C-alpha positions in Angstrom: 20.5 -41.3 71.1 23.6 -40.9 73.2 25.5 -39.4 70.3 22.7 -36.8 69.9 22.8 -36.0 73.6 26.6 -35.5 73.5 26.3 -33.3 70.4 23.6 -31.2 72.0 25.7 -30.7 75.2 28.8 -29.7 73.3 26.8 -27.3 71.0 25.2 -25.7 74.1 28.6 -25.2 75.8 30.1 -23.6 72.7 26.9 -21.6 72.0 26.4 -23.2 68.6 23.2 -24.3 67.0 22.3 -27.8 65.8 20.5 -28.0 62.5 18.6 -31.3 61.7 18.2 -32.3 58.1 16.1 -35.1 56.6 14.6 -37.9 58.8 15.0 -41.6 59.2 18.2 -43.2 57.9 19.1 -40.1 56.0 19.1 -38.0 59.1 22.0 -35.5 59.4 23.0 -33.0 62.0 25.0 -29.8 61.4 26.6 -27.7 64.0 26.6 -24.0 63.0 27.3 -20.6 64.6 24.1 -18.7 65.2 24.6 -16.2 62.3 25.4 -18.9 59.8 22.3 -20.9 60.5 20.0 -18.0 59.3 22.0 -17.5 56.1 22.2 -21.2 55.3 18.4 -21.5 55.7 17.8 -18.6 53.3 20.2 -20.1 50.8 18.4 -23.4 51.0 15.0 -21.7 50.4 16.5 -19.9 47.4 17.9 -23.1 46.0 14.7 -25.0 46.3 12.7 -22.1 44.7 15.2 -21.8 41.8 15.5 -25.6 41.1 12.2 -27.3 41.0 12.4 -31.0 41.6 11.5 -33.5 38.9 8.2 -34.2 40.5 7.3 -30.5 40.6 8.2 -30.2 37.0 6.1 -33.2 36.1 3.2 -31.8 38.1 3.3 -28.4 36.5 3.4 -30.1 33.0 0.4 -32.2 33.9 -1.4 -29.1 35.2 -0.7 -27.3 31.9 -1.9 -30.2 29.8 -5.1 -30.5 31.9 -5.8 -26.8 31.4 -5.3 -27.1 27.7 -7.6 -30.1 27.6 -10.3 -28.2 29.5 -10.0 -25.3 27.1 -10.4 -27.6 24.1 -13.5 -29.3 25.6 -15.1 -25.9 26.3 -14.4 -24.7 22.7 -15.9 -28.0 21.3 -19.0 -27.6 23.5 -19.5 -24.0 22.3 -19.1 -25.2 18.7 -21.7 -28.0 19.2 -24.2 -25.6 20.7 -23.7 -23.2 17.8 -24.2 -26.0 15.3 -27.3 -27.2 17.1 -28.8 -23.8 17.1 -28.0 -23.3 13.4 -29.6 -26.7 12.6 -32.7 -25.8 14.7 -33.1 -22.5 12.9 -32.8 -24.2 9.5 -35.5 -26.7 10.5 -37.8 -23.9 11.6 -37.3 -22.0 8.4 -38.0 -25.2 6.4 -41.2 -25.8 8.3 -42.3 -22.2 7.7 -41.5 -22.6 4.0 -43.5 -25.8 3.8 -46.5 -24.1 5.5 -46.3 -21.3 3.0 -46.2 -23.7 0.1 -49.2 -25.6 1.4 -51.1 -22.3 1.7 -50.1 -21.3 -1.8 -50.7 -24.7 -3.4 -53.4 -24.4 -6.1 -56.6 -26.2 -5.3 -58.5 -27.9 -8.0 -61.2 -25.7 -9.3 -64.7 -27.2 -9.5 -64.7 -26.1 -13.1 -61.7 -28.3 -13.9 -63.6 -31.5 -14.9 -60.5 -33.6 -15.4 -59.1 -32.9 -11.9 -62.5 -33.6 -10.4 -62.8 -36.9 -12.2 -59.3 -37.9 -11.1 -60.1 -37.1 -7.5 -63.2 -39.3 -7.6 -61.5 -42.2 -9.3 -58.8 -42.4 -6.6 -61.5 -42.5 -3.9 -63.8 -44.8 -5.8 -64.8 -48.1 -4.2 -62.9 -47.5 -0.9 -64.4 -47.0 2.6 -64.5 -43.3 3.7 -64.1 -44.1 7.4 -60.7 -42.9 8.8 -58.1 -45.6 8.7 -60.3 -48.1 6.8 -59.2 -49.1 3.3 -61.9 -51.7 2.7 -63.2 -51.9 -0.9 -66.8 -51.2 -1.3 -69.3 -50.9 -4.2 -70.6 -47.4 -3.5 -68.8 -44.2 -3.9 -67.3 -42.5 -0.7 -69.5 -44.3 1.7 -68.7 -46.1 5.0 -69.2 -49.8 5.6 -71.6 -50.9 8.3 -68.9 -52.6 10.3 -66.8 -49.4 10.4 
């Protein structure tokens, strides 16, 4: 503290400026003429802008990597939505085709005796009530318990 006071008094008497650098244990004082102080500050600003520190370089690299990752994620999201829409369109088309096939499916003519006999033989001796598969003696009839 006494050294700082003496330094300030001497600098004031000689019309010089005191420039403080750093803080704590690394604290330094420089005594400069008034014109030199402005040029040295400008040089320091240029030096720091020209030479980024290691932490600044690391930060800029991380920022670049983060931006690339975000771009990749957005591209993947767009691809997924396109694939989803494509799959949904395929499903819709398949459903439409199935409906058309059912509409076009040939129905058994009443004149076709073999088809009619086949239909009756599959339904023979089973309950006609919905969901009931109980075997019965009569053709296409419901059981009393159904």
